[in-house]
TORVEXLUM-545725 format. One record per residue (C-alpha): residue number from 1; residue in one letter; x, y, z. Coordinates in steps of 0.001 Angstrom, whole numbers, padded with zeros to 6 digits. Layout:
! TORVEXLUM-545725
{NUM,A,{X,Y,Z}}
...
This chain:
! TORVEXLUM-545725
{1,M,{-001407,023215,007982}}
{2,I,{-001230,019978,005775}}
{3,R,{001921,019633,006704}}
{4,D,{001393,019504,010452}}
{5,R,{-001013,017101,010348}}
{6,I,{001047,014631,007966}}
{7,L,{004071,014891,010793}}
{8,Q,{001115,014616,013370}}
{9,I,{000151,011154,011992}}
{10,I,{003615,009572,011061}}
{11,A,{004853,010418,014766}}
{12,A,{002158,008566,016348}}
{13,Q,{002388,005625,013936}}
{14,A,{006049,005816,015106}}
{15,L,{005357,006678,018423}}
{16,I,{007149,009472,018876}}
{17,D,{006401,013433,019190}}
{18,P,{006320,015519,016223}}
{19,A,{008520,017828,016592}}
{20,D,{011362,014518,017016}}
{21,L,{010809,014240,013200}}
{22,R,{013898,015382,010464}}
{23,L,{012262,015779,007306}}
{24,D,{015311,014220,006179}}
{25,A,{014924,010633,008269}}
{26,R,{014011,007654,006523}}
{27,P,{011073,005801,008181}}
{28,E,{013059,002954,009463}}
{29,E,{015432,005529,011677}}
{30,I,{012127,006480,013237}}
{31,G,{010897,003055,013923}}
{32,L,{008590,002926,010545}}
{33,D,{009208,-000416,009270}}
{34,S,{007322,-001541,006863}}
{35,L,{004311,-002359,008624}}
{36,G,{003929,001168,010286}}
{37,L,{004704,002583,007295}}
{38,V,{001406,000621,006182}}
{39,E,{000190,001829,008433}}
{40,A,{000543,005620,007956}}
{41,I,{-000351,005668,004615}}
{42,F,{-003884,003764,005275}}
{43,A,{-003985,006678,007658}}
{44,L,{-003222,009894,005183}}
{45,E,{-005441,008311,002885}}
{46,E,{-008076,008570,005427}}
{47,E,{-007588,011859,006629}}
{48,F,{-007080,013528,003564}}
{49,D,{-009652,011302,001230}}
{50,I,{-006855,010418,-001581}}
{51,A,{-005918,007525,-003034}}
{52,I,{-001589,007006,-002060}}
{53,P,{-000508,005513,-004775}}
{54,F,{001714,003108,-002990}}
{55,N,{002758,-000846,-003763}}
{56,A,{003351,-002260,000175}}
{57,Q,{004636,-005620,-001573}}
{58,D,{007318,-003365,-003492}}
{59,P,{007392,-000033,-002787}}
{60,G,{010654,000529,-005225}}
{61,A,{007965,000045,-007985}}
{62,S,{005686,003035,-006312}}
{63,S,{005557,005995,-008036}}
{64,F,{004734,007271,-004039}}
{65,D,{008577,008616,-002457}}
{66,T,{008797,007279,000567}}
{67,F,{013251,007536,000920}}
{68,T,{012656,010231,003584}}
{69,I,{009584,012139,005646}}
{70,G,{010737,014906,003822}}
{71,A,{009762,012921,000377}}
{72,V,{006632,011445,002740}}
{73,V,{005433,015336,002756}}
{74,A,{005960,016399,-000351}}
{75,A,{004036,013706,-002024}}
{76,V,{000873,013700,000157}}
{77,E,{001358,017524,000315}}
{78,A,{000692,017191,-003674}}
{79,L,{-001867,014661,-003607}}
{80,V,{-003602,016563,-001594}}
{81,Q,{-003353,020106,-003519}}
{82,G,{-004191,018247,-006435}}
């Protein structure tokens, strides 16, 4: 399932168990700083062979919502199903 793989990738970058992820958590709440978030995005792009419209220099200017883990999951699912 796409959602499970996304959560596994995010959890791996945050060095936590996927079972500990909450969809309403913000990346920084699970230990993902800006570099960790960028690494997670690169891993997601590679895993699903997609291009994520994310601006690491100005995340707020991106159309890719990274406010919560659930938002990231929904956005990646939409890109994958495309």
